[in-house]
Structures are given as structure tokens and as C-alpha cells.
C-alpha angles and dihedrals in degrees: 000000000000126000094262092054091046089050092051091047092053093044089051088060090048094048092048091057091043090055094044090052090046088055089052101039106014113218096319089144087075089086091063118101114226093254090057090053089050088053091051090052088047091054091052094046091049090052091052090050091049090052090049094048099039100031092213136086132202090200114061097237126100132210097283097075089047093054089048089052091048090054095047094047090048089054090049088050091054090049090050091050089054100041103024121233119295136213091232140028089273100165123083115225094251092056091046089051091051091051090046090055091047094055098042089050090053088049090050091051090050090048091053092052096045093043088054093051097040097040094233091296088164088075089068094048127095119249088238092056091052089049088054090051089054090052092047090052089050092053089050091050091049090053091050090048089050087055092052093256094301121137131173100205107350131095117259135254093275092059088054092051091050091051091048091053091051095045091049091049089051090054091048089052091049092047092049090051089055094054 
């Protein structure tokens, strides 16, 4: 299997959970402001790092569900950046699915371009190093959010979310290879 196929396989798992949760809760996440979504991703990334450092968990879930959550929240963040937050769950599930597909396809395109330029260097990296990159991107996003989205030379919040999606997919691929 090539990287693109592995990417699509992992995203299919993420999207499946996204749609199941949408069936249960609708699009209640639409009320979240982008900074709140960033904080949700941060919580999940910190839990992964804690699992990596401590090697034990009090909750019987490993890193995989957290990386799936990171991906899904990053997609929600991209949707919120496009649409703005709402006071109600104002998207139907079909529209949310269409937007989900739009953003994961843009992330896939970015992954293709970066993988070409970097020669799939992520394959030689440790899962923990990629987790640290996710946390670093989150700190950068939080700084940009604290500056009302303004940057002088840096990419914006959306670029951070795309990188986070790709890094989390890489870790899901690496985890699935270790099974």
C-alpha cells in the first residue's frame, strides 16, 4: 500500500466515527469557537504525550482514538474558520460530510506535495516526535488566536490545522503498522 492509500484508509476510520457521532449528536460542535476547538485538540495531544511518557493509562483507551479525535476536531476547526461559529447546530449531517470531505481532500493534497518534497521523512520519525510536532503546531495556533488571527510572516491557523491532520494521520499509519 502506498502513502496515499494508507492516508485514505485512516481517514475513512476517522470519517466513520465523525458520521456516527453526527448521527448521535448532530453538529452540536458548531457552537464552538475556533479557540475552543484548538483547546480540544490540545487536550487530546497532551493525553497522547502523557501515554507516551508514562506508559500507563487510567482510562482504557490508547493513542489511536486520540489521534482520530485530533483529526476530526482539526476538520471541525477548518469548517469553523470557513463558516464562523454558530449559536445552534445549524449544519445538517450531509452538509457537514461534504465539508469534511473537502477539508480532508485538501489535507491529502498538501500531504502529497510535502511528501514529494520531503521524501516521506516522517516514516523515519518516532511517533513521539510527530506528537511533539502536533503540540508545537497547537502552541503556534494558540499564539495566532491570541493575536486575533494576525501574523506578520507566518502561515495562518488553517495551515496549522492541515499540518495537524497530516501528522495525526502519519501516526495512525505508524500505529497500524505496529499492530
